[in-house]
Biopython code that builds the backbone (N, CA, C, O; Angstrom):
import numpy as np
from Bio.PDB.StructureBuilder import StructureBuilder

atoms = [
    (1, "MET", "N", (0.850, -1.167, 0.000)),
    (1, "MET", "CA", (0.000, 0.000, 0.000)),
    (1, "MET", "C", (0.900, 1.236, 0.000)),
    (1, "MET", "O", (1.878, 1.306, 0.744)),
    (2, "ILE", "N", (0.559, 2.195, -0.836)),
    (2, "ILE", "CA", (1.343, 3.423, -0.939)),
    (2, "ILE", "C", (0.515, 4.585, -0.396)),
    (2, "ILE", "O", (-0.574, 4.873, -0.891)),
    (3, "TRP", "N", (1.057, 5.250, 0.637)),
    (3, "TRP", "CA", (0.396, 6.394, 1.243)),
    (3, "TRP", "C", (0.911, 7.672, 0.598)),
    (3, "TRP", "O", (2.110, 7.841, 0.378)),
    (4, "GLU", "N", (-0.022, 8.562, 0.303)),
    (4, "GLU", "CA", (0.286, 9.844, -0.327)),
    (4, "GLU", "C", (-0.172, 10.955, 0.614)),
    (4, "GLU", "O", (-1.340, 10.997, 1.000)),
    (5, "ARG", "N", (0.730, 11.845, 0.980)),
    (5, "ARG", "CA", (0.357, 12.950, 1.854)),
    (5, "ARG", "C", (-0.448, 13.971, 1.062)),
    (5, "ARG", "O", (-0.122, 14.285, -0.083)),
    (6, "ILE", "N", (-1.512, 14.489, 1.693)),
    (6, "ILE", "CA", (-2.344, 15.498, 1.051)),
    (6, "ILE", "C", (-2.447, 16.713, 1.964)),
    (6, "ILE", "O", (-2.347, 16.596, 3.185)),
    (7, "GLU", "N", (-2.645, 17.864, 1.366)),
    (7, "GLU", "CA", (-2.754, 19.113, 2.104)),
    (7, "GLU", "C", (-4.038, 19.123, 2.926)),
    (7, "GLU", "O", (-5.095, 18.701, 2.457)),
    (8, "SER", "N", (-3.929, 19.616, 4.170)),
    (8, "SER", "CA", (-5.106, 19.738, 5.022)),
    (8, "SER", "C", (-4.769, 20.649, 6.187)),
    (8, "SER", "O", (-3.633, 21.096, 6.338)),
    (9, "ASN", "N", (-5.775, 20.916, 7.008)),
    (9, "ASN", "CA", (-5.583, 21.703, 8.225)),
    (9, "ASN", "C", (-5.090, 20.840, 9.371)),
    (9, "ASN", "O", (-4.774, 21.356, 10.443)),
    (10, "TYR", "N", (-5.021, 19.540, 9.161)),
    (10, "TYR", "CA", (-4.550, 18.629, 10.190)),
    (10, "TYR", "C", (-3.036, 18.521, 10.127)),
    (10, "TYR", "O", (-2.424, 18.861, 9.114)),
    (11, "GLU", "N", (-2.434, 18.047, 11.213)),
    (11, "GLU", "CA", (-0.983, 17.894, 11.249)),
    (11, "GLU", "C", (-0.512, 16.970, 10.130)),
    (11, "GLU", "O", (0.459, 17.271, 9.436)),
    (12, "THR", "N", (-1.192, 15.860, 9.960)),
    (12, "THR", "CA", (-0.869, 14.926, 8.888)),
    (12, "THR", "C", (-2.169, 14.365, 8.326)),
    (12, "THR", "O", (-3.069, 13.992, 9.078)),
    (13, "MET", "N", (-2.262, 14.308, 7.013)),
    (13, "MET", "CA", (-3.389, 13.670, 6.351)),
    (13, "MET", "C", (-2.852, 12.962, 5.122)),
    (13, "MET", "O", (-2.196, 13.574, 4.279)),
    (14, "CYS", "N", (-3.135, 11.656, 5.021)),
    (14, "CYS", "CA", (-2.640, 10.843, 3.915)),
    (14, "CYS", "C", (-3.771, 9.995, 3.361)),
    (14, "CYS", "O", (-4.779, 9.758, 4.028)),
    (15, "ARG", "N", (-3.584, 9.545, 2.130)),
    (15, "ARG", "CA", (-4.558, 8.634, 1.532)),
    (15, "ARG", "C", (-3.814, 7.517, 0.820)),
    (15, "ARG", "O", (-2.666, 7.670, 0.404)),
    (16, "ALA", "N", (-4.502, 6.388, 0.693)),
    (16, "ALA", "CA", (-3.969, 5.248, -0.039)),
    (16, "ALA", "C", (-5.101, 4.653, -0.863)),
    (16, "ALA", "O", (-6.201, 4.433, -0.357)),
    (17, "ALA", "N", (-4.824, 4.395, -2.138)),
    (17, "ALA", "CA", (-5.822, 3.772, -3.003)),
    (17, "ALA", "C", (-5.983, 2.310, -2.598)),
    (17, "ALA", "O", (-5.003, 1.580, -2.450)),
    (18, "VAL", "N", (-7.232, 1.901, -2.422)),
    (18, "VAL", "CA", (-7.585, 0.512, -2.114)),
    (18, "VAL", "C", (-8.740, 0.141, -3.029)),
    (18, "VAL", "O", (-9.373, 1.028, -3.602)),
    (19, "PRO", "N", (-9.031, -1.138, -3.182)),
    (19, "PRO", "CA", (-10.159, -1.516, -4.029)),
    (19, "PRO", "C", (-11.446, -0.812, -3.583)),
    (19, "PRO", "O", (-11.854, -0.920, -2.426)),
    (20, "GLY", "N", (-12.070, -0.101, -4.502)),
    (20, "GLY", "CA", (-13.345, 0.554, -4.226)),
    (20, "GLY", "C", (-13.245, 1.970, -3.700)),
    (20, "GLY", "O", (-14.271, 2.621, -3.506)),
    (21, "GLY", "N", (-12.025, 2.473, -3.460)),
    (21, "GLY", "CA", (-11.933, 3.840, -2.954)),
    (21, "GLY", "C", (-10.591, 4.153, -2.323)),
    (21, "GLY", "O", (-9.543, 3.728, -2.810)),
    (22, "TRP", "N", (-10.640, 4.904, -1.229)),
    (22, "TRP", "CA", (-9.439, 5.390, -0.559)),
    (22, "TRP", "C", (-9.510, 5.118, 0.940)),
    (22, "TRP", "O", (-10.580, 5.215, 1.542)),
    (23, "LEU", "N", (-8.380, 4.781, 1.539)),
    (23, "LEU", "CA", (-8.229, 4.847, 2.980)),
    (23, "LEU", "C", (-7.617, 6.208, 3.267)),
    (23, "LEU", "O", (-6.628, 6.589, 2.641)),
    (24, "VAL", "N", (-8.188, 6.932, 4.194)),
    (24, "VAL", "CA", (-7.692, 8.256, 4.548)),
    (24, "VAL", "C", (-7.322, 8.234, 6.024)),
    (24, "VAL", "O", (-8.123, 7.840, 6.871)),
    (25, "HIS", "N", (-6.108, 8.657, 6.318)),
    (25, "HIS", "CA", (-5.574, 8.657, 7.673)),
    (25, "HIS", "C", (-5.272, 10.097, 8.064)),
    (25, "HIS", "O", (-4.636, 10.828, 7.303)),
    (26, "LEU", "N", (-5.723, 10.508, 9.243)),
    (26, "LEU", "CA", (-5.378, 11.843, 9.689)),
    (26, "LEU", "C", (-4.939, 11.836, 11.134)),
    (26, "LEU", "O", (-5.362, 10.999, 11.931)),
    (27, "LEU", "N", (-4.080, 12.786, 11.455)),
    (27, "LEU", "CA", (-3.509, 12.938, 12.782)),
    (27, "LEU", "C", (-3.640, 14.401, 13.171)),
    (27, "LEU", "O", (-3.298, 15.293, 12.395)),
    (28, "TYR", "N", (-4.138, 14.641, 14.376)),
    (28, "TYR", "CA", (-4.152, 16.014, 14.874)),
    (28, "TYR", "C", (-3.926, 16.003, 16.367)),
    (28, "TYR", "O", (-4.191, 15.017, 17.054)),
    (29, "ARG", "N", (-3.433, 17.121, 16.849)),
    (29, "ARG", "CA", (-3.122, 17.250, 18.276)),
    (29, "ARG", "C", (-3.961, 18.359, 18.869)),
    (29, "ARG", "O", (-4.068, 19.452, 18.312)),
    (30, "SER", "N", (-4.549, 18.059, 20.002)),
    (30, "SER", "CA", (-5.331, 19.049, 20.740)),
    (30, "SER", "C", (-5.151, 18.752, 22.225)),
    (30, "SER", "O", (-6.112, 18.437, 22.928)),
    (31, "GLY", "N", (-3.937, 18.854, 22.682)),
    (31, "GLY", "CA", (-3.613, 18.430, 24.035)),
    (31, "GLY", "C", (-3.186, 16.980, 24.022)),
    (31, "GLY", "O", (-2.141, 16.626, 24.567)),
    (32, "ALA", "N", (-3.978, 16.160, 23.412)),
    (32, "ALA", "CA", (-3.660, 14.743, 23.212)),
    (32, "ALA", "C", (-3.637, 14.495, 21.703)),
    (32, "ALA", "O", (-4.205, 15.264, 20.928)),
    (33, "THR", "N", (-2.992, 13.443, 21.312)),
    (33, "THR", "CA", (-2.937, 13.097, 19.893)),
    (33, "THR", "C", (-4.171, 12.291, 19.521)),
    (33, "THR", "O", (-4.530, 11.337, 20.210)),
    (34, "SER", "N", (-4.807, 12.674, 18.443)),
    (34, "SER", "CA", (-5.970, 11.948, 17.937)),
    (34, "SER", "C", (-5.653, 11.435, 16.542)),
    (34, "SER", "O", (-5.047, 12.132, 15.728)),
    (35, "ILE", "N", (-6.065, 10.227, 16.287)),
    (35, "ILE", "CA", (-5.824, 9.590, 14.998)),
    (35, "ILE", "C", (-7.156, 9.043, 14.489)),
    (35, "ILE", "O", (-7.938, 8.472, 15.249)),
    (36, "ALA", "N", (-7.398, 9.224, 13.202)),
    (36, "ALA", "CA", (-8.609, 8.675, 12.597)),
    (36, "ALA", "C", (-8.246, 8.044, 11.266)),
    (36, "ALA", "O", (-7.327, 8.494, 10.581)),
    (37, "MET", "N", (-8.974, 6.999, 10.908)),
    (37, "MET", "CA", (-8.831, 6.391, 9.594)),
    (37, "MET", "C", (-10.237, 6.119, 9.080)),
    (37, "MET", "O", (-11.067, 5.533, 9.775)),
    (38, "VAL", "N", (-10.487, 6.554, 7.857)),
    (38, "VAL", "CA", (-11.807, 6.368, 7.254)),
    (38, "VAL", "C", (-11.641, 5.795, 5.851)),
    (38, "VAL", "O", (-10.586, 5.922, 5.229)),
    (39, "PHE", "N", (-12.702, 5.166, 5.373)),
    (39, "PHE", "CA", (-12.763, 4.696, 4.000)),
    (39, "PHE", "C", (-13.648, 5.658, 3.229)),
    (39, "PHE", "O", (-14.781, 5.922, 3.631)),
    (40, "TYR", "N", (-13.137, 6.182, 2.124)),
    (40, "TYR", "CA", (-13.926, 7.036, 1.242)),
    (40, "TYR", "C", (-14.214, 6.257, -0.036)),
    (40, "TYR", "O", (-13.295, 5.972, -0.804)),
    (41, "PRO", "N", (-15.492, 5.906, -0.275)),
    (41, "PRO", "CA", (-15.824, 5.135, -1.478)),
    (41, "PRO", "C", (-15.633, 5.981, -2.738)),
    (41, "PRO", "O", (-16.188, 7.074, -2.854)),
    (42, "ASP", "N", (-14.857, 5.474, -3.660)),
    (42, "ASP", "CA", (-14.580, 6.144, -4.930)),
    (42, "ASP", "C", (-14.046, 5.086, -5.893)),
    (42, "ASP", "O", (-12.845, 5.049, -6.163)),
    (43, "PRO", "N", (-14.923, 4.224, -6.415)),
    (43, "PRO", "CA", (-14.479, 3.098, -7.242)),
    (43, "PRO", "C", (-13.608, 3.489, -8.431)),
    (43, "PRO", "O", (-12.761, 2.702, -8.853)),
    (44, "GLU", "N", (-13.797, 4.672, -8.970)),
    (44, "GLU", "CA", (-13.023, 5.122, -10.127)),
    (44, "GLU", "C", (-11.709, 5.791, -9.720)),
    (44, "GLU", "O", (-10.894, 6.131, -10.578)),
    (45, "HIS", "N", (-11.501, 5.981, -8.416)),
    (45, "HIS", "CA", (-10.329, 6.701, -7.894)),
    (45, "HIS", "C", (-10.183, 8.056, -8.584)),
    (45, "HIS", "O", (-9.093, 8.436, -9.013)),
    (46, "SER", "N", (-11.297, 8.773, -8.682)),
    (46, "SER", "CA", (-11.296, 10.067, -9.359)),
    (46, "SER", "C", (-10.960, 11.232, -8.422)),
    (46, "SER", "O", (-10.657, 12.328, -8.893)),
    (47, "TRP", "N", (-11.008, 11.012, -7.105)),
    (47, "TRP", "CA", (-10.686, 12.076, -6.152)),
    (47, "TRP", "C", (-9.211, 12.442, -6.288)),
    (47, "TRP", "O", (-8.342, 11.575, -6.200)),
    (48, "ASP", "N", (-8.931, 13.726, -6.501)),
    (48, "ASP", "CA", (-7.549, 14.168, -6.693)),
    (48, "ASP", "C", (-6.860, 14.552, -5.385)),
    (48, "ASP", "O", (-5.723, 15.023, -5.407)),
    (49, "GLY", "N", (-7.522, 14.359, -4.258)),
    (49, "GLY", "CA", (-6.928, 14.693, -2.971)),
    (49, "GLY", "C", (-7.207, 16.117, -2.545)),
    (49, "GLY", "O", (-6.659, 16.598, -1.554)),
    (50, "LYS", "N", (-8.059, 16.787, -3.294)),
    (50, "LYS", "CA", (-8.404, 18.172, -2.977)),
    (50, "LYS", "C", (-9.913, 18.276, -2.789)),
    (50, "LYS", "O", (-10.636, 17.287, -2.906)),
    (51, "SER", "N", (-10.375, 19.486, -2.498)),
    (51, "SER", "CA", (-11.791, 19.721, -2.276)),
    (51, "SER", "C", (-12.587, 19.427, -3.548)),
    (51, "SER", "O", (-11.982, 19.348, -4.616)),
    (52, "PRO", "N", (-13.914, 19.259, -3.491)),
    (52, "PRO", "CA", (-14.738, 19.421, -2.304)),
    (52, "PRO", "C", (-14.764, 18.205, -1.378)),
    (52, "PRO", "O", (-15.195, 18.332, -0.232)),
    (53, "VAL", "N", (-14.323, 17.041, -1.830)),
    (53, "VAL", "CA", (-14.378, 15.843, -0.989)),
    (53, "VAL", "C", (-13.572, 16.051, 0.279)),
    (53, "VAL", "O", (-14.047, 15.724, 1.366)),
    (54, "LEU", "N", (-12.365, 16.587, 0.167)),
    (54, "LEU", "CA", (-11.517, 16.808, 1.326)),
    (54, "LEU", "C", (-12.202, 17.735, 2.317)),
    (54, "LEU", "O", (-12.180, 17.473, 3.519)),
    (55, "GLN", "N", (-12.808, 18.808, 1.838)),
    (55, "GLN", "CA", (-13.502, 19.731, 2.727)),
    (55, "GLN", "C", (-14.670, 19.036, 3.414)),
    (55, "GLN", "O", (-14.905, 19.252, 4.603)),
    (56, "ASP", "N", (-15.405, 18.202, 2.680)),
    (56, "ASP", "CA", (-16.519, 17.471, 3.275)),
    (56, "ASP", "C", (-16.026, 16.541, 4.372)),
    (56, "ASP", "O", (-16.653, 16.449, 5.428)),
    (57, "MET", "N", (-14.907, 15.847, 4.139)),
    (57, "MET", "CA", (-14.370, 14.930, 5.145)),
    (57, "MET", "C", (-13.910, 15.697, 6.367)),
    (57, "MET", "O", (-14.155, 15.263, 7.493)),
    (58, "GLN", "N", (-13.244, 16.833, 6.172)),
    (58, "GLN", "CA", (-12.769, 17.620, 7.299)),
    (58, "GLN", "C", (-13.932, 18.169, 8.095)),
    (58, "GLN", "O", (-13.869, 18.227, 9.323)),
    (59, "ALA", "N", (-14.999, 18.576, 7.411)),
    (59, "ALA", "CA", (-16.168, 19.111, 8.113)),
    (59, "ALA", "C", (-16.846, 18.062, 8.962)),
    (59, "ALA", "O", (-17.487, 18.399, 9.957)),
    (60, "SER", "N", (-16.720, 16.793, 8.594)),
    (60, "SER", "CA", (-17.388, 15.739, 9.356)),
    (60, "SER", "C", (-16.560, 15.264, 10.537)),
    (60, "SER", "O", (-17.061, 14.510, 11.371)),
    (61, "GLN", "N", (-15.281, 15.694, 10.630)),
    (61, "GLN", "CA", (-14.410, 15.284, 11.724)),
    (61, "GLN", "C", (-14.512, 16.299, 12.846)),
    (61, "GLN", "O", (-14.762, 17.476, 12.584)),
    (62, "PRO", "N", (-14.325, 15.878, 14.084)),
    (62, "PRO", "CA", (-14.345, 16.835, 15.189)),
    (62, "PRO", "C", (-13.208, 17.839, 15.044)),
    (62, "PRO", "O", (-12.106, 17.482, 14.627)),
    (63, "SER", "N", (-13.476, 19.077, 15.383)),
    (63, "SER", "CA", (-12.454, 20.101, 15.316)),
    (63, "SER", "C", (-11.478, 19.929, 16.462)),
    (63, "SER", "O", (-11.878, 19.635, 17.589)),
    (64, "PRO", "N", (-10.196, 20.113, 16.175)),
    (64, "PRO", "CA", (-9.222, 20.034, 17.257)),
    (64, "PRO", "C", (-9.508, 21.113, 18.301)),
    (64, "PRO", "O", (-9.720, 22.272, 17.946)),
    (65, "ALA", "N", (-9.518, 20.750, 19.567)),
    (65, "ALA", "CA", (-9.766, 21.707, 20.651)),
    (65, "ALA", "C", (-8.524, 22.551, 20.885)),
    (65, "ALA", "O", (-7.401, 22.080, 20.705)),
    (66, "HIS", "N", (-8.727, 23.783, 21.282)),
    (66, "HIS", "CA", (-7.580, 24.677, 21.533)),
    (66, "HIS", "C", (-7.446, 24.946, 23.003)),
    (66, "HIS", "O", (-6.544, 25.674, 23.417)),
]
sb = StructureBuilder()
sb.init_structure("model")
sb.init_model(0)
sb.init_chain("A")
sb.init_seg("    ")
for serial, (resi, resn, name, xyz) in enumerate(atoms, 1):
    if name == "N":
        sb.init_residue(resn, " ", resi, " ")
    sb.init_atom(name, np.array(xyz, "f"), 0.0, 1.0, " ", f" {name:<3s}", serial, name[0])
structure = sb.get_structure()
């Protein structure tokens, strides 16, 4: 599996192409380190790693606390 780093507001956000879509991994710190991994269905692998999908995914994740 090959992970590709993508731009985001999180400390680290990467994606890897898998059958049927993408695995997306993100890391952020808000006092404690939080890690999330989600599957984004995209059978054609047409997502270029940028918005609007990225913005939608970020909006659905909890905001890092300050």
